[in-house]
N, C-alpha and C positions, 0 to 999 in steps of 0.2 A: 276978489274974495269969493264970488260965485263958483269960479273956477276951482279953487282950493277945496271949497266946501262940497262941491260934486266929486272931486277925486277922493276925499275921505270917505264920502258915502258909498261910491264904487269899490273903493278898497275895502270897507268893511262887509260888502257884499259880493266877496269873490266867488261865492258858490253860483251866481247867476251866470246864465249863458251870455255869451256875446249879444244876439240880437236883443236879449231883454234888457242888458246894460244899455245899449244903444238908444232903445226905445224910451228907458228911464231917463236918461241923460237929456234926451231932446224934449222931454215932457217938462224937465226943471230948468232948462236953459233952451228957451226957443230961438234965441238969436244965433246959437251956436249952430255953425254948418256941420254937415254930415262928416266932411272930412276931418274935422277937428274931433268930433266924437270918437270916429274910428281910430284916430292916432291915441287919443287918451286911454282907450279901451284896451289897444295892444300894449301899451305902456304898463297899464296896470295888471294886464294878464301876465306879461313877462316878469313884473316883480312878484307877482304871486306865485309863479313856478319857481322863482328863484329861492324864494323863502321856504316853499314846503318840499322841495326836492332835496333829499340828502347829497352831500356831495359823491362823487363815485369813488374816490380814494378811501372814503370811510367804509364803504360796502365792500371793496377789495380787503381792506384790512380785517374786516370782520370775517370774510371767508378764509382768509389766511389762518386766523386764531382757531376758527372751527376745525380746519383740517389738522393743524398743530395737536388740537385737543384729541381729535380721533386717533391720530397716529399714537400719542402717548398711551391713550386707553389700550390700543392695539398691542403696544410693547408689554404694558403690564399684564394684559390677559395671556400673552404668550409665555411670560415668565412663570406665571402662576401654574399654567398647565404643564410647562417643562419641570417644574419644581415637584409637582404632585406625580408627575410619571417617574421621576428620579426617587422620591420617596417610595412609590409602590414596589420598585425593584429592590430598594435597600430594606423595605420593612421586615421581609422573612429572615435574613441573616442578623439584623439588628435585633428582631424578638428572640431569635435562639440566643444570641449572646446574652440579652437581658435575663432570659429565663435560666440560662446555665449560671449566671452570676448570682441570681436571687433564690433561684428554686421555685419561681413561679409557675404554677399549672403542673406542678408534679414533675417537672425537669430536674434530673440530677445535676448537682452543682459540680463544675469543674475549676480548676485553678491551680497554680503550680504550689501556692502556699499550703493547699490542702494536703499535698504529697510530701510534706517534710518528714524525715525519719521519725522524729518524736511523736507524730500523729499515727504512725504506722504499728503502734504496740498493742496488742490486745489487751482488753480488760477482762483478765481472768476470773474475776470475781462477779461477773456481771452474766445475766442470763444469756443464753444463745438466741440469735435472731433467725427465723426462717425466712429465706428469700426465694420466692417462687419465680418461675419464668413462664411468660405468655408470649405467643407468637400469632400474628395475623398477616394476611395478605391482601391486597386491593383486588377487586374482581377483575380489573383491567391487566393484572400481572399474573401470566401464566408461570407461576413458581410454587414450589413447596418449600415452606419455611417452617422449620420446628426447632424447639430446643432439645438439647442432647440429654439434659437432666431436668427433672421437673423441680427440684428445689435443691438448696443446700443450706447449712446452718453455720452461722458465722457469729463471732463476737465483735463488740464494737471495737475498731482499731485493726482488725483482722483482715488480710487481703484475701480475696478469693477469685479463681478462675472459671469460667462457664464457656459454653460453646452453644451455638445455633447452627443448623445446617440448613443450606439453601440449594435448591437446585432448578434449574430453568428447564421447564418441561416442552418449551416451544421449540419449532424448527429454526428460529431465528435467534440472533444475538440480541440480548436484551439489557438494558441498564436500569437498575432499581435503586431506590434511596429509601433509608428507612427512618422512622421517627420513634420516639420512645416516651415514656412517663413511668412514674413510680407511684404506687398507691399503697397507703394513704398519701395523699399530696403533702401532708406535713411533714412526712419523713423526707422529702425531696432535699432541704438543706443539708441533711447528714449523709446522703448517698453520694459517693463520689466515684467517678468514673476514671481509672488509669489509663485503660485502652478501649476503643469501642469502635464499632463500624458504622455508628449511626451518623445521620447528616452528610453522609459521602457517598458519591456515585460508585455502585459496584455493577460491573458488567460481567455477565454471564454468557458464555457462548451458548450455542444450542445443545442441549442436553448435559451441561456441565453443572457439577456439584462440589460445593466448597463448605469449609467449616469457618465459621466466624466466631472469634474470641470476644468475650467481654471480660475485663479484668478490672475488679471494684473493690471497695471496702466501705463500711459504715463509720463515720466518723466517731472518734472516741466520746465527743461531746454528747454523743447519744445517751451515754450512760446518765449524764448529769441534768438532762433536759427533763422537767417534770412532765411536760407535754406528750412525751414518749413512754410514760409509764404504763399506758395500756396498749402498746403496740408490741406485739410478739411476731407478726408475719408481714412481710413487705413482698409486693408483686412487682416485678420489672416486666413491662410490656413493650414489645416492639411490633411495629407494623411497617411493612414494605410497600411502596408505591412504585407505579412504573414512572420513570422520569421522562417525560415527553419531550420530543424534538432535540436529544440529545444526540449528537454524531458520535458514533462508535466504530467506524470503519477501521481507525488506525490505533485503537485502544485496546490493550490486551486484556484478557480475561482475568478475573480475579485470582484464580489458581495460577495462572502464568505471572500475575503481578507478584503473588506471595514466592514463587519459585525464583523470580529476579531479585527480589530483596535477600533470599537465602544465599544465592549466589554471591551478590555484593557483600554480605557479611562475611 
């Protein structure tokens, strides 16, 4: 009974050091030998370590779970980065398509349904609309870019042809690209381009000059739109930028491209 009570006592005080346990056991059981005390102490120590130390397999499993979680997080992060990069490349053409379809930001609308023959009938009983032409170039582009006419007057539904002239003043072949917009912006849904040089790479060789056509019409619905009642003048603006990093060693100039098209026709 004394031994069991002492064992329980030592087990409950597992935080004590080995010499302290032996001394305490000897004071409670003076008849017990030193060898017996040491044996019981070792037994209690091993029992304490066995109950307090986690199994090694549990720790290994925990490490595997952490590694798997980190790997999944790495895959998710890489997927997000790749998706963001892809969207950044697709953002510009997608935005252009959206603007052309909706007229957002003053972008003239384009589409085959807009060019149906019944929509190309002038509204003779409507007032004429002045269409002015504006041209700008980026400071990084050594081109001159001007409209050949300052303005034209058209009826809703009437087609019109205008020209811009671009010249490369540098000693190198250069590729440019043009953006455009219509003012006031609320006219954009009614402004339709049949042919245009915008958003297409245009290469001009050193000293080359070319004429760039724009074929357009104002939709007949312009005459029935109450928001257009105060619109008498529309301004079509083009701005040319340098297309950076574009290879052009094997590409023909714009004048040569037009000559090739004429020969093919």
